[in-house]
N, CA, C and O atoms as a GROMACS GRO file, in nm:
protein
  276
    1MET      N    1   0.110  -0.115  -0.009
    1MET     CA    2  -0.037  -0.021   0.001
    1MET      C    3   0.080   0.125  -0.017
    1MET      O    4   0.185   0.093   0.038
    2ASP      N    5   0.086   0.239  -0.064
    2ASP     CA    6   0.119   0.342  -0.087
    2ASP      C    7   0.114   0.378   0.081
    2ASP      O    8   0.046   0.322   0.167
    3SER      N    9   0.186   0.465   0.092
    3SER     CA   10   0.195   0.590   0.196
    3SER      C   11   0.075   0.674   0.189
    3SER      O   12  -0.010   0.661   0.278
    4ILE      N   13   0.060   0.756   0.095
    4ILE     CA   14  -0.003   0.867   0.089
    4ILE      C   15  -0.169   0.746  -0.042
    4ILE      O   16  -0.176   0.693  -0.153
    5GLU      N   17  -0.262   0.772   0.089
    5GLU     CA   18  -0.392   0.671   0.036
    5GLU      C   19  -0.483   0.769  -0.032
    5GLU      O   20  -0.512   0.884   0.000
    6LYS      N   21  -0.516   0.704  -0.121
    6LYS     CA   22  -0.668   0.800  -0.200
    6LYS      C   23  -0.746   0.773  -0.149
    6LYS      O   24  -0.780   0.662  -0.111
    7TRP      N   25  -0.819   0.927  -0.129
    7TRP     CA   26  -0.984   0.920  -0.122
    7TRP      C   27  -1.059   0.921  -0.204
    7TRP      O   28  -1.030   1.004  -0.289
    8LEU      N   29  -1.189   0.842  -0.234
    8LEU     CA   30  -1.280   0.862  -0.302
    8LEU      C   31  -1.416   0.932  -0.270
    8LEU      O   32  -1.444   0.931  -0.150
    9SER      N   33  -1.504   0.991  -0.349
    9SER     CA   34  -1.634   1.098  -0.285
    9SER      C   35  -1.707   0.964  -0.292
    9SER      O   36  -1.643   0.871  -0.342
   10VAL      N   37  -1.814   0.943  -0.256
   10VAL     CA   38  -1.939   0.860  -0.237
   10VAL      C   39  -2.010   0.857  -0.428
   10VAL      O   40  -2.102   0.792  -0.477
   11LYS      N   41  -1.930   0.942  -0.479
   11LYS     CA   42  -2.017   0.929  -0.608
   11LYS      C   43  -1.877   0.894  -0.720
   11LYS      O   44  -1.895   0.852  -0.834
   12GLU      N   45  -1.758   0.917  -0.670
   12GLU     CA   46  -1.686   0.821  -0.737
   12GLU      C   47  -1.725   0.669  -0.682
   12GLU      O   48  -1.769   0.579  -0.754
   13VAL      N   49  -1.703   0.661  -0.558
   13VAL     CA   50  -1.742   0.486  -0.534
   13VAL      C   51  -1.835   0.453  -0.614
   13VAL      O   52  -1.794   0.408  -0.720
   14ALA      N   53  -1.972   0.460  -0.601
   14ALA     CA   54  -2.058   0.473  -0.709
   14ALA      C   55  -2.014   0.437  -0.808
   14ALA      O   56  -1.987   0.320  -0.831
   15ALA      N   57  -2.002   0.513  -0.872
   15ALA     CA   58  -1.927   0.531  -1.033
   15ALA      C   59  -1.844   0.356  -1.067
   15ALA      O   60  -1.849   0.269  -1.155
   16ARG      N   61  -1.774   0.379  -0.942
   16ARG     CA   62  -1.664   0.255  -0.971
   16ARG      C   63  -1.742   0.112  -0.948
   16ARG      O   64  -1.720  -0.004  -0.982
   17ARG      N   65  -1.831   0.171  -0.883
   17ARG     CA   66  -1.936  -0.028  -0.849
   17ARG      C   67  -2.090  -0.035  -0.910
   17ARG      O   68  -2.183  -0.116  -0.899
   18GLY      N   69  -2.072   0.088  -0.980
   18GLY     CA   70  -2.146   0.072  -1.067
   18GLY      C   71  -2.351   0.084  -1.032
   18GLY      O   72  -2.457   0.060  -1.090
   19VAL      N   73  -2.292   0.143  -0.882
   19VAL     CA   74  -2.495   0.157  -0.834
   19VAL      C   75  -2.503   0.331  -0.785
   19VAL      O   76  -2.438   0.430  -0.819
   20SER      N   77  -2.604   0.311  -0.700
   20SER     CA   78  -2.601   0.475  -0.706
   20SER      C   79  -2.560   0.499  -0.602
   20SER      O   80  -2.523   0.399  -0.540
   21CYS      N   81  -2.545   0.642  -0.526
   21CYS     CA   82  -2.485   0.704  -0.463
   21CYS      C   83  -2.561   0.692  -0.337
   21CYS      O   84  -2.490   0.713  -0.239
   22ASP      N   85  -2.712   0.658  -0.303
   22ASP     CA   86  -2.831   0.586  -0.229
   22ASP      C   87  -2.758   0.482  -0.185
   22ASP      O   88  -2.737   0.471  -0.064
   23THR      N   89  -2.706   0.389  -0.277
   23THR     CA   90  -2.686   0.273  -0.217
   23THR      C   91  -2.553   0.270  -0.180
   23THR      O   92  -2.534   0.164  -0.120
   24VAL      N   93  -2.446   0.339  -0.186
   24VAL     CA   94  -2.269   0.390  -0.132
   24VAL      C   95  -2.359   0.414   0.014
   24VAL      O   96  -2.379   0.316   0.085
   25ARG      N   97  -2.399   0.514   0.044
   25ARG     CA   98  -2.450   0.572   0.148
   25ARG      C   99  -2.574   0.454   0.235
   25ARG      O  100  -2.634   0.484   0.339
   26ARG      N  101  -2.583   0.371   0.187
   26ARG     CA  102  -2.678   0.234   0.291
   26ARG      C  103  -2.587   0.179   0.302
   26ARG      O  104  -2.580   0.145   0.420
   27TRP      N  105  -2.500   0.143   0.244
   27TRP     CA  106  -2.395   0.032   0.259
   27TRP      C  107  -2.247   0.112   0.380
   27TRP      O  108  -2.188   0.066   0.478
   28ILE      N  109  -2.242   0.184   0.339
   28ILE     CA  110  -2.164   0.326   0.495
   28ILE      C  111  -2.274   0.326   0.627
   28ILE      O  112  -2.223   0.313   0.738
   29GLN      N  113  -2.364   0.334   0.622
   29GLN     CA  114  -2.468   0.314   0.739
   29GLN      C  115  -2.497   0.164   0.800
   29GLN      O  116  -2.499   0.112   0.911
   30ARG      N  117  -2.512   0.135   0.702
   30ARG     CA  118  -2.451  -0.033   0.766
   30ARG      C  119  -2.367  -0.109   0.806
   30ARG      O  120  -2.379  -0.227   0.837
   31LYS      N  121  -2.287  -0.048   0.806
   31LYS     CA  122  -2.157  -0.014   0.827
   31LYS      C  123  -2.059  -0.154   0.738
   31LYS      O  124  -1.961  -0.212   0.783
   32LEU      N  125  -2.117  -0.174   0.624
   32LEU     CA  126  -2.056  -0.290   0.538
   32LEU      C  127  -1.927  -0.273   0.451
   32LEU      O  128  -1.846  -0.354   0.406
   33LEU      N  129  -1.945  -0.074   0.441
   33LEU     CA  130  -1.824  -0.015   0.389
   33LEU      C  131  -1.824   0.050   0.488
   33LEU      O  132  -1.922   0.082   0.556
   34ARG      N  133  -1.674   0.083   0.512
   34ARG     CA  134  -1.585   0.162   0.601
   34ARG      C  135  -1.617   0.281   0.555
   34ARG      O  136  -1.654   0.278   0.438
   35ALA      N  137  -1.616   0.406   0.615
   35ALA     CA  138  -1.609   0.550   0.525
   35ALA      C  139  -1.544   0.639   0.635
   35ALA      O  140  -1.544   0.597   0.751
   36PHE      N  141  -1.477   0.784   0.596
   36PHE     CA  142  -1.444   0.896   0.676
   36PHE      C  143  -1.574   1.011   0.687
   36PHE      O  144  -1.613   1.067   0.584
   37LYS      N  145  -1.619   1.033   0.785
   37LYS     CA  146  -1.738   1.132   0.781
   37LYS      C  147  -1.709   1.307   0.793
   37LYS      O  148  -1.715   1.374   0.896
   38ILE      N  149  -1.683   1.348   0.680
   38ILE     CA  150  -1.619   1.526   0.643
   38ILE      C  151  -1.705   1.613   0.700
   38ILE      O  152  -1.670   1.706   0.772
   39SER      N  153  -1.833   1.582   0.665
   39SER     CA  154  -1.940   1.698   0.706
   39SER      C  155  -2.080   1.686   0.646
   39SER      O  156  -2.108   1.605   0.558
   40GLU      N  157  -2.158   1.764   0.697
   40GLU     CA  158  -2.358   1.744   0.603
   40GLU      C  159  -2.291   1.883   0.490
   40GLU      O  160  -2.199   1.965   0.492
   41ARG      N  161  -2.384   1.850   0.415
   41ARG     CA  162  -2.388   1.867   0.338
   41ARG      C  163  -2.549   1.932   0.240
   41ARG      O  164  -2.637   1.855   0.279
   42SER      N  165  -2.603   2.014   0.158
   42SER     CA  166  -2.669   1.982   0.138
   42SER      C  167  -2.721   2.056  -0.041
   42SER      O  168  -2.681   2.158  -0.097
   43ASN      N  169  -2.800   1.975  -0.075
   43ASN     CA  170  -2.838   2.013  -0.228
   43ASN      C  171  -2.924   2.124  -0.271
   43ASN      O  172  -2.955   2.223  -0.205
   44ARG      N  173  -2.952   2.099  -0.367
   44ARG     CA  174  -3.015   2.239  -0.430
   44ARG      C  175  -3.212   2.220  -0.402
   44ARG      O  176  -3.305   2.285  -0.447
   45ARG      N  177  -3.208   2.119  -0.323
   45ARG     CA  178  -3.362   2.023  -0.229
   45ARG      C  179  -3.383   2.050  -0.112
   45ARG      O  180  -3.476   2.021  -0.037
   46ASN      N  181  -3.278   2.115  -0.097
   46ASN     CA  182  -3.279   2.113   0.103
   46ASN      C  183  -3.238   1.998   0.158
   46ASN      O  184  -3.224   1.988   0.279
   47ARG      N  185  -3.219   1.910   0.082
   47ARG     CA  186  -3.211   1.733   0.128
   47ARG      C  187  -3.003   1.777   0.221
   47ARG      O  188  -2.897   1.830   0.185
   48ILE      N  189  -3.047   1.727   0.313
   48ILE     CA  190  -2.964   1.730   0.395
   48ILE      C  191  -2.843   1.583   0.375
   48ILE      O  192  -2.882   1.491   0.447
   49TYR      N  193  -2.735   1.552   0.309
   49TYR     CA  194  -2.656   1.406   0.344
   49TYR      C  195  -2.529   1.463   0.422
   49TYR      O  196  -2.476   1.574   0.421
   50ASP      N  197  -2.501   1.355   0.486
   50ASP     CA  198  -2.381   1.349   0.521
   50ASP      C  199  -2.235   1.347   0.433
   50ASP      O  200  -2.240   1.308   0.316
   51CYS      N  201  -2.127   1.383   0.481
   51CYS     CA  202  -2.042   1.365   0.296
   51CYS      C  203  -1.938   1.303   0.390
   51CYS      O  204  -1.897   1.336   0.501
   52PHE      N  205  -1.905   1.186   0.292
   52PHE     CA  206  -1.790   1.102   0.301
   52PHE      C  207  -1.724   1.065   0.201
   52PHE      O  208  -1.755   1.059   0.082
   53ARG      N  209  -1.600   1.033   0.273
   53ARG     CA  210  -1.500   0.978   0.194
   53ARG      C  211  -1.442   0.808   0.229
   53ARG      O  212  -1.406   0.761   0.337
   54VAL      N  213  -1.449   0.740   0.090
   54VAL     CA  214  -1.395   0.629   0.187
   54VAL      C  215  -1.235   0.560   0.078
   54VAL      O  216  -1.235   0.574  -0.044
   55ALA      N  217  -1.171   0.523   0.120
   55ALA     CA  218  -1.000   0.476   0.133
   55ALA      C  219  -1.024   0.419  -0.009
   55ALA      O  220  -1.138   0.380  -0.036
   56GLU      N  221  -0.925   0.410  -0.104
   56GLU     CA  222  -0.968   0.335  -0.206
   56GLU      C  223  -0.869   0.187  -0.163
   56GLU      O  224  -0.877   0.079  -0.220
   57SER      N  225  -0.794   0.216  -0.066
   57SER     CA  226  -0.792  -0.004  -0.001
   57SER      C  227  -0.911  -0.031   0.079
   57SER      O  228  -0.890  -0.146   0.118
   58GLU      N  229  -1.030   0.009   0.131
   58GLU     CA  230  -1.125  -0.004   0.161
   58GLU      C  231  -1.230  -0.074   0.028
   58GLU      O  232  -1.297  -0.176   0.047
   59LEU      N  233  -1.229  -0.022  -0.062
   59LEU     CA  234  -1.339  -0.029  -0.189
   59LEU      C  235  -1.281  -0.128  -0.236
   59LEU      O  236  -1.356  -0.207  -0.294
   60ASP      N  237  -1.116  -0.168  -0.229
   60ASP     CA  238  -1.079  -0.255  -0.278
   60ASP      C  239  -1.103  -0.436  -0.194
   60ASP      O  240  -1.100  -0.554  -0.230
   61ARG      N  241  -1.122  -0.374  -0.096
   61ARG     CA  242  -1.188  -0.468   0.021
   61ARG      C  243  -1.291  -0.532   0.004
   61ARG      O  244  -1.310  -0.652  -0.016
   62PHE      N  245  -1.385  -0.414   0.016
   62PHE     CA  246  -1.532  -0.419  -0.025
   62PHE      C  247  -1.602  -0.541  -0.148
   62PHE      O  248  -1.677  -0.638  -0.142
   63THR      N  249  -1.517  -0.456  -0.271
   63THR     CA  250  -1.518  -0.550  -0.367
   63THR      C  251  -1.507  -0.664  -0.350
   63THR      O  252  -1.611  -0.729  -0.352
   64ARG      N  253  -1.387  -0.728  -0.330
   64ARG     CA  254  -1.312  -0.864  -0.303
   64ARG      C  255  -1.395  -0.949  -0.226
   64ARG      O  256  -1.412  -1.070  -0.240
   65ALA      N  257  -1.460  -0.850  -0.121
   65ALA     CA  258  -1.570  -0.964  -0.006
   65ALA      C  259  -1.666  -0.976  -0.084
   65ALA      O  260  -1.722  -1.085  -0.071
   66ARG      N  261  -1.729  -0.882  -0.191
   66ARG     CA  262  -1.849  -0.898  -0.219
   66ARG      C  263  -1.846  -0.993  -0.345
   66ARG      O  264  -1.959  -1.020  -0.383
   67MET      N  265  -1.747  -1.050  -0.418
   67MET     CA  266  -1.687  -1.099  -0.534
   67MET      C  267  -1.788  -1.299  -0.508
   67MET      O  268  -1.772  -1.381  -0.418
   68THR      N  269  -1.872  -1.303  -0.620
   68THR     CA  270  -1.930  -1.456  -0.657
   68THR      C  271  -1.868  -1.497  -0.755
   68THR      O  272  -1.837  -1.437  -0.858
   69PHE      N  273  -1.842  -1.638  -0.714
   69PHE     CA  274  -1.862  -1.693  -0.819
   69PHE      C  275  -1.921  -1.781  -0.904
   69PHE      O  276  -1.886  -1.785  -1.022
   0.00000   0.00000   0.00000
């Protein structure tokens, strides 16, 4: 592992896994995917979202754990 870890946003994780941002947030909420909470943000519809970052190595671990043959 590199000494400098790359951190991904919820949107980047969703794009890599081919799922929605809400699905990624659900994985984080259910503690299936470990993430670092940055702050709360709101969008134009005034919905408040927690802003998370996921380490690239954590996404790799999650992906390997979910692989099915």
